[in-house]
C-alpha positions as CSV (number, residue, x, y, z in Angstrom):
1,M,27.7,-28.3,-20.2
2,P,29.1,-31.5,-18.7
3,E,26.5,-34.4,-18.4
4,N,26.7,-34.4,-14.6
5,H,26.3,-30.6,-14.2
6,P,23.4,-29.6,-12.0
7,P,20.4,-28.4,-14.0
8,I,20.3,-24.6,-14.6
9,P,16.9,-23.0,-15.4
10,T,16.5,-20.8,-18.5
11,P,17.4,-17.3,-17.5
12,K,14.3,-15.2,-16.7
13,I,13.3,-11.8,-15.3
14,G,11.3,-11.6,-12.1
15,V,8.9,-9.0,-10.9
16,L,7.9,-9.0,-7.3
17,L,4.9,-6.9,-6.2
18,V,5.2,-5.8,-2.6
19,N,2.6,-4.4,-0.2
20,L,2.6,-3.7,3.5
21,G,1.3,-6.9,5.0
22,T,-1.5,-8.5,6.9
23,P,-2.1,-11.0,9.7
24,D,-2.8,-14.6,8.7
25,A,-6.2,-14.5,10.4
26,A,-8.7,-12.0,11.9
27,E,-8.0,-13.2,15.4
28,A,-5.9,-11.7,18.3
29,G,-3.1,-14.2,18.2
30,A,-2.4,-13.7,14.5
31,V,-2.7,-9.9,14.8
32,R,-0.3,-9.9,17.7
33,R,2.3,-11.8,15.7
34,Y,1.8,-9.3,12.8
35,L,2.0,-6.2,14.9
36,A,5.1,-7.5,16.7
37,E,6.9,-7.7,13.4
38,F,5.5,-4.5,12.0
39,L,6.0,-2.3,15.1
40,S,9.5,-3.7,15.8
41,D,10.7,-2.2,12.5
42,P,12.9,0.8,13.3
43,R,11.8,2.4,10.0
44,V,8.2,2.3,11.3
45,V,8.7,3.4,14.9
46,E,11.7,5.8,15.1
47,I,12.1,5.7,18.8
48,P,15.2,4.2,20.5
49,R,14.6,0.5,20.9
50,I,15.6,0.6,24.6
51,A,12.6,2.9,25.2
52,W,10.2,1.4,22.6
53,M,10.5,-2.3,23.2
54,P,9.1,-2.3,26.8
55,I,6.2,-0.1,25.6
56,L,5.5,-2.4,22.6
57,H,5.7,-5.7,24.5
58,G,4.4,-4.4,27.9
59,I,1.4,-2.4,26.7
60,I,0.7,-2.3,23.0
61,L,0.9,-6.1,22.2
62,R,-1.3,-6.8,25.3
63,T,-4.1,-4.3,24.4
64,R,-4.1,-3.6,20.7
65,P,-4.4,-7.0,19.1
66,S,-8.0,-7.7,20.2
67,K,-9.1,-4.3,18.9
68,S,-7.3,-4.7,15.6
69,A,-8.7,-8.2,15.2
70,H,-12.2,-6.8,15.5
71,A,-11.4,-4.4,12.7
72,Y,-10.0,-7.1,10.5
73,A,-12.9,-9.4,11.2
74,Q,-15.3,-6.7,9.7
75,V,-13.5,-6.8,6.3
76,W,-12.2,-10.3,6.1
77,T,-13.3,-12.2,3.0
78,A,-13.5,-15.8,1.8
79,E,-10.1,-15.2,0.2
80,G,-8.7,-14.0,3.5
81,S,-7.2,-10.5,4.0
82,P,-8.4,-8.1,1.3
83,L,-5.0,-6.6,0.9
84,A,-3.3,-10.0,0.3
85,A,-6.2,-11.2,-2.0
86,I,-6.1,-8.1,-4.1
87,T,-2.3,-8.0,-4.4
88,R,-2.4,-11.7,-5.5
89,R,-5.0,-10.8,-8.1
90,Q,-2.8,-8.0,-9.3
91,A,0.1,-10.4,-9.8
92,V,-2.1,-12.9,-11.6
93,A,-3.5,-10.2,-13.9
94,L,0.0,-9.0,-14.8
95,N,1.4,-12.5,-15.3
96,G,2.1,-12.9,-19.0
97,A,1.8,-9.2,-19.8
98,F,5.6,-8.9,-20.3
99,G,6.1,-12.1,-22.3
100,P,7.0,-15.7,-21.3
101,G,10.4,-14.8,-19.9
102,V,9.0,-12.6,-17.1
103,V,7.7,-14.2,-13.9
104,L,5.3,-12.3,-11.7
105,D,5.0,-12.9,-7.9
106,Y,3.9,-10.9,-4.9
107,A,5.0,-10.6,-1.3
108,M,4.2,-8.8,2.0
109,R,6.7,-6.7,3.9
110,Y,5.2,-8.0,7.2
111,G,3.6,-11.4,7.4
112,R,3.3,-13.9,4.6
113,P,4.3,-14.5,1.8
114,A,7.6,-13.0,2.9
115,I,9.9,-11.0,0.6
116,A,12.9,-13.2,1.3
117,D,10.9,-16.4,0.5
118,R,9.5,-15.1,-2.8
119,L,12.8,-13.7,-3.9
120,A,14.3,-17.2,-3.3
121,A,11.4,-18.8,-5.2
122,L,12.0,-16.4,-8.2
123,K,15.7,-17.2,-8.1
124,A,15.0,-20.9,-8.1
125,Q,12.9,-20.4,-11.3
126,G,15.9,-18.9,-13.1
127,C,15.2,-15.2,-12.5
128,E,18.7,-13.7,-12.7
129,R,17.2,-10.1,-12.8
130,I,14.4,-9.1,-10.5
131,L,12.4,-5.9,-10.2
132,V,11.1,-5.3,-6.7
133,A,8.0,-3.2,-7.0
134,P,6.8,-1.7,-3.7
135,L,3.2,-0.6,-4.5
136,Y,3.4,2.7,-2.6
137,P,2.8,5.6,-5.0
138,Q,4.2,8.1,-2.6
139,Y,7.7,7.4,-1.2
140,C,8.0,7.0,2.6
141,A,10.8,5.6,4.6
142,A,8.3,3.6,6.7
143,T,6.9,1.9,3.5
144,T,9.0,2.0,0.4
145,A,12.4,2.0,2.1
146,T,11.7,-0.8,4.5
147,A,10.4,-3.0,1.6
148,N,13.6,-2.4,-0.2
149,D,15.6,-3.0,3.0
150,A,14.0,-6.4,3.3
151,A,14.9,-7.2,-0.4
152,F,18.5,-6.1,0.1
153,A,18.8,-8.1,3.3
154,A,17.5,-11.2,1.5
155,L,20.2,-10.8,-1.2
156,A,22.8,-10.5,1.5
157,T,22.2,-14.2,2.3
158,M,22.7,-15.4,-1.3
159,R,26.0,-16.6,-2.8
160,W,24.7,-16.1,-6.3
161,Q,22.7,-12.9,-6.2
162,P,20.3,-11.8,-9.0
163,A,20.6,-8.3,-10.3
164,L,18.0,-6.1,-8.5
165,R,16.1,-3.0,-9.5
166,T,13.5,-1.3,-7.4
167,L,10.4,0.5,-8.6
168,P,10.6,4.3,-7.9
169,P,7.6,6.1,-6.3
170,Y,5.0,7.0,-9.0
171,Y,3.1,9.7,-7.1
172,D,3.1,12.1,-10.1
173,D,3.4,9.6,-13.0
174,P,0.9,10.6,-15.7
175,A,-0.2,6.9,-16.0
176,Y,-1.0,6.8,-12.3
177,I,-2.8,10.1,-12.2
178,A,-4.9,9.1,-15.3
179,A,-5.8,5.8,-13.8
180,L,-6.9,7.5,-10.5
181,A,-8.9,10.1,-12.4
182,T,-10.7,7.4,-14.4
183,S,-11.4,5.4,-11.3
184,V,-12.8,8.4,-9.4
185,R,-14.9,9.6,-12.3
186,E,-16.4,6.1,-12.7
187,S,-17.1,5.7,-9.0
188,L,-18.7,9.2,-8.7
189,A,-20.9,8.5,-11.7
190,A,-22.2,5.3,-10.1
191,L,-23.3,7.1,-6.9
192,D,-27.0,8.0,-6.3
193,F,-26.0,11.4,-5.0
194,E,-23.8,14.4,-6.0
195,P,-21.2,15.0,-3.3
196,D,-20.8,18.5,-1.9
197,A,-17.0,17.7,-1.6
198,V,-14.5,15.0,-2.4
199,M,-11.9,14.2,0.2
200,A,-8.5,12.6,-0.6
201,S,-7.3,10.7,2.5
202,F,-3.7,9.6,2.7
203,H,-2.2,7.4,5.4
204,G,-0.7,9.7,8.1
205,M,2.8,9.9,9.3
206,P,4.3,11.7,12.3
207,Q,5.1,15.4,11.6
208,R,8.6,14.6,12.7
209,T,9.2,12.6,9.5
210,L,8.6,15.6,7.4
211,E,10.9,17.7,9.4
212,L,13.6,15.0,9.0
213,G,13.4,15.2,5.3
214,D,11.0,12.4,4.3
215,P,9.3,13.5,1.0
216,Y,6.0,11.7,1.8
217,H,3.9,14.7,2.7
218,C,5.1,16.6,-0.5
219,H,4.4,13.5,-2.6
220,C,0.8,13.2,-1.2
221,R,0.2,16.9,-1.8
222,K,1.4,16.7,-5.4
223,T,-0.7,13.6,-6.1
224,A,-3.8,15.4,-4.8
225,R,-3.0,18.6,-6.8
226,L,-2.5,16.6,-10.0
227,L,-5.6,14.5,-9.4
228,S,-7.6,17.7,-8.6
229,D,-6.5,19.2,-12.0
230,A,-7.4,16.0,-13.8
231,L,-10.8,15.9,-12.3
232,G,-11.4,19.6,-12.6
233,R,-12.6,19.9,-9.0
234,E,-11.1,20.7,-5.6
235,L,-10.0,17.9,-3.3
236,L,-10.0,18.2,0.5
237,V,-6.7,16.6,1.5
238,C,-6.4,14.9,4.9
239,F,-4.4,12.2,6.7
240,Q,-5.7,9.2,8.6
241,S,-4.5,6.5,11.0
242,R,-3.0,8.6,13.8
243,F,-1.3,6.5,16.4
244,G,0.3,7.5,19.7
245,R,0.7,11.0,21.2
246,A,3.1,12.5,18.8
247,K,2.0,15.3,16.4
248,W,1.0,13.8,13.0
249,L,0.5,15.3,9.6
250,E,-2.7,17.4,9.4
251,P,-5.5,17.9,8.8
252,A,-6.7,14.6,10.3
253,T,-9.3,12.7,8.4
254,D,-11.5,11.9,11.4
255,T,-11.4,15.5,12.6
256,M,-12.4,16.8,9.1
257,L,-15.2,14.3,8.8
258,A,-16.6,15.4,12.1
259,A,-16.4,19.1,11.2
260,L,-17.7,19.2,7.7
261,P,-21.4,18.8,8.3
262,G,-21.3,21.8,10.6
263,K,-20.0,23.8,7.7
264,G,-22.8,22.8,5.4
265,V,-21.0,19.9,3.7
266,K,-23.6,17.1,4.1
267,R,-22.7,14.8,1.2
268,I,-19.1,13.4,1.0
269,A,-17.2,11.1,-1.3
270,L,-13.8,10.0,-0.1
271,V,-10.9,8.5,-2.1
272,A,-7.7,7.1,-0.7
273,P,-5.1,7.7,-3.5
274,G,-2.1,6.5,-1.4
275,F,-3.4,2.9,-1.2
276,S,-2.9,0.6,-4.3
277,A,-5.3,-1.9,-2.8
278,D,-8.2,-1.8,-0.4
279,C,-7.3,-2.9,3.1
280,V,-8.3,-2.5,6.7
281,E,-7.4,1.2,6.6
282,T,-9.8,1.9,3.7
283,L,-12.5,-0.8,4.3
284,E,-12.8,-0.5,8.1
285,E,-11.3,2.8,9.1
286,L,-12.7,4.9,6.3
287,S,-15.7,3.0,5.0
288,I,-17.1,2.0,8.4
289,R,-15.8,4.2,11.1
290,G,-15.4,7.2,8.8
291,R,-19.1,6.9,7.7
292,E,-20.2,6.6,11.4
293,T,-18.2,9.8,12.3
294,F,-19.7,11.8,9.4
295,L,-23.3,10.7,9.8
296,A,-23.1,11.2,13.6
297,A,-22.0,14.8,13.0
298,G,-25.0,15.5,10.8
299,G,-23.9,14.3,7.3
300,T,-26.5,12.7,5.1
301,H,-24.6,10.9,2.3
302,F,-21.2,9.2,2.5
303,A,-19.3,7.1,0.0
304,A,-15.8,5.6,0.2
305,L,-14.6,5.1,-3.3
306,P,-12.6,1.9,-4.1
307,C,-8.9,1.9,-4.6
308,L,-7.4,1.0,-8.0
309,N,-7.1,-2.6,-6.9
310,D,-7.1,-5.0,-9.9
311,S,-9.4,-2.8,-12.0
312,A,-8.7,-2.5,-15.7
313,A,-7.3,1.0,-15.2
314,G,-5.2,-0.1,-12.3
315,I,-3.7,-3.0,-14.0
316,A,-3.0,-1.0,-17.2
317,M,-1.2,1.6,-15.0
318,L,0.9,-1.1,-13.3
319,E,1.8,-2.6,-16.6
320,T,2.9,0.8,-17.9
321,I,5.2,1.7,-15.0
322,I,6.6,-1.8,-14.7
323,M,7.4,-2.1,-18.4
324,R,9.3,1.2,-18.1
325,E,11.5,-0.1,-15.4
326,L,12.2,-3.3,-17.3
327,E,13.6,-1.4,-20.3
328,G,17.0,-2.6,-21.2
329,W,16.4,-6.0,-19.6
330,M,13.5,-6.7,-21.9
331,R,15.7,-6.0,-25.0
332,L,18.1,-8.8,-24.2
333,P,18.0,-11.8,-26.5
């Protein structure tokens, strides 16, 4: 190399963990900025923009941020957003797991740290091969696909692009099912009551997405079936976070929680297998509002079980599925 040649870092491999995103603060202004980015994504809201943008900016962004900020405020931590904090801890726990030539980082599809910024940072560190790992076990166009879209868009701005791989959905991966089963068993054993039933709540999607061919509903159902088999007990499958007037996947979590006590199911444990990290949907919507709904309907005992997060089982599972995707790259001298 000529003496005056610009420095070139030692070639490395990058792994970028990606999750949905979060506002920078639990206050209305930050939530408004976050929702504006999130709900402007055509993968998330599949309504013609000429019809959707006036609704978004004229109604939703004027009314929803204060309500959502209240929800975030109830779960905000000293580290900030639970989702961002846990994803950061996952990246830290995995750093070094694949050897000194692999660099771990994390990003959020909406908000910060942004996917494009972290891909650029990995490239600057010499990462000529990067695995983008959306942490969504079940594939959905509104989650997995849009994370990949953002990564591909970032590469489109680079003259010297790294090679890119993306983590496939892992909804039926034996390592994932085993980690879930371990986590659920440990959480159930720590309760001071025996639940009459265990619910598996997945994030909802409009029914129309299923009819258009999105595999998400099928992936959720298969995860629940495999987890049920592993646990040796039935799971009541439901879908949460309905939004708007369109028909969503059913049965709805809130409706089921309100109905179960009247059917004699007074003690419930609830797991959210579609979330790789606890967030406002699990900590506020399920743990707080779900509990209120169930107890108000006559339930006596309620427990929302933790996600895999950065637990030993969760990190071991991520290490297994990421190492599999690095095969070939890792064998390079």
